[in-house]
N, C-alpha and C positions, 0 to 999 in steps of 0.2 A: 623206776632210774633201772633195774634187778626185774632180769623175765625169770619165774621158778621155768622149768619144761618138763614136762610127767612124760614118760612110755614106759612100757613092760616091754623086758628084758630076760629070755629066758621065759615066760608067766609069774613073772613078780615086775611088781611098781617101782619104777622108778628118776625121784628125783634129782635136778640141780640145778646149782642160779646160776645166768648168764647176765654177762650185761648183751646188747641190742639193736639192734636200728629197724624200724619200723618207717614202709613206703608205698601207700596205695597198697593197701593186702595183705603184702608177705612181712612178712617179717625172720631180719636174717640176725644169723647168729654163725660167729668164728673162734677158731680157739687152734686150738692142736691138731692133727689127726691123726696121734693117740686115746685123744679120749673117745671115753665109749658112746658117751650117746651121741657124742658126733659120728659117731663111724659109724652106730643106726640108724642115723634119721637120714645117710645119702640114701638109702636103697625103697627110701621111700614110707615108709613104716607112719602110720599117725600119732603125731605126738599134740603135746594140751598143755596152751600158757599164759600163765595167768603173771598177771601186771597185776600191781597197787601201790595207791601213792595212796599212803597213808597222813589228815592232811593237818585233825584235830586231838585229842584225845581229851572226853567230856567223862566227867565228877558228875554225882547226880549223887543224892541225898541218898537213895535209895542200892542196897547192892549189885541189887541183877538189873540194875538202873545206864550201870555203866557203859557206856562205848565208846565211838569213834569218827569220825568222820574223817572219808575217806572216797578213794576212784578206786573201782575196782573192770580187767576189763577179764578173762578166758575165751580165750581162740583155741580151736582146733582146728587141722592140717594135715596137708605131710608136707615131710619136708625132701630135695632134691643141689645134691651139690652141682655150686658156681663152679666151674674151674677157668673161666676167660679169665684173663690177665688182669684185664683194663675193668674188666664188670668189676671185681677180686678189687683193684684201688680206686673204683670210685666210690664203691661200699665203704672198704670202711674206712677212709676220708671221713664220708657223709659220717658214721660212727662215730668217731675221734671231735668231729663239727659236733653236734648231740652232745655227747656231757663235756669236751670242751669248749666250748662257739666261739670265735675268735679268732684260735689257735689254727697260727697255717705254715705248713714251709714252706722256703728251705726256714726262716725263718725262727722258729718256736720248736720243730722239732725235724729229723731227714728224716724223708719220706720214703716206706719200703721200697726196698730193691723187685726187684722184679722174682733176684730168688727166694725170697724170705715168700712171698706175694703166692709163688710157684708152696711151698712147703707151707704153706696156711690154708683150713677147713672153713669151707668158708658152708652155709647153709642153709637155701633160697626157704625157707614156711611159706606156700602158698593159703592163703586162709578159707578156708571151703565154711567156717561158720564163727559166730561173736557174739558172744552177749556182754553185755554190763550191769554195774551196777555202782549203783552209792547212798550214801550217805550223805544228807547232813542239815546243818544246826545246832542246839542249844541244846541242856539236860531236857530230856523228857520225861522222868517217871514223874510219879504217884503227888509223889511233897516236893518235886525242887520250885514248883513255886509257891511253897507256898515257908513266912516271914518266922514264923511258931513252933517249926517243923526242926530240931535237932538238927548239925551238918552241914553242910557248904553243896554249892553245886557247882561248873565252869567250864567250862572253856579253858582248856590248856593246849598254847600252835606248837605243833611239834617241830 
């Protein structure tokens, strides 16, 4: 549900969480034009974006073997500012539907006015490279299947 967006500002790394929308090789981020990260991404600089879905916590009978089941993606790309109001409207509606499935205008909320969309920054990060990683399964410690070893091993859904 949250994308962690990282870029370099004045030689220093910066990381900030964003709500986002993904469509075929593009990650869309929106916010205030005063947002420092969005302001930097307007110019096409490199950006890294990480999204992780935590599925389960894994308890083991041994301390170092506690873990988690998850799915994650790290994407690298470059941003560009979207200025077209109709494209902003379509993407904002898609993002709202992603987080609040089934909500529609005007029954559930008032649509964004053109002036609202003009004042909002919407950045299109074109993905140049991405990698995915996941873990699934139960406890995998060396004693987790031994009934006579002290402690307990289990999966705790989040």
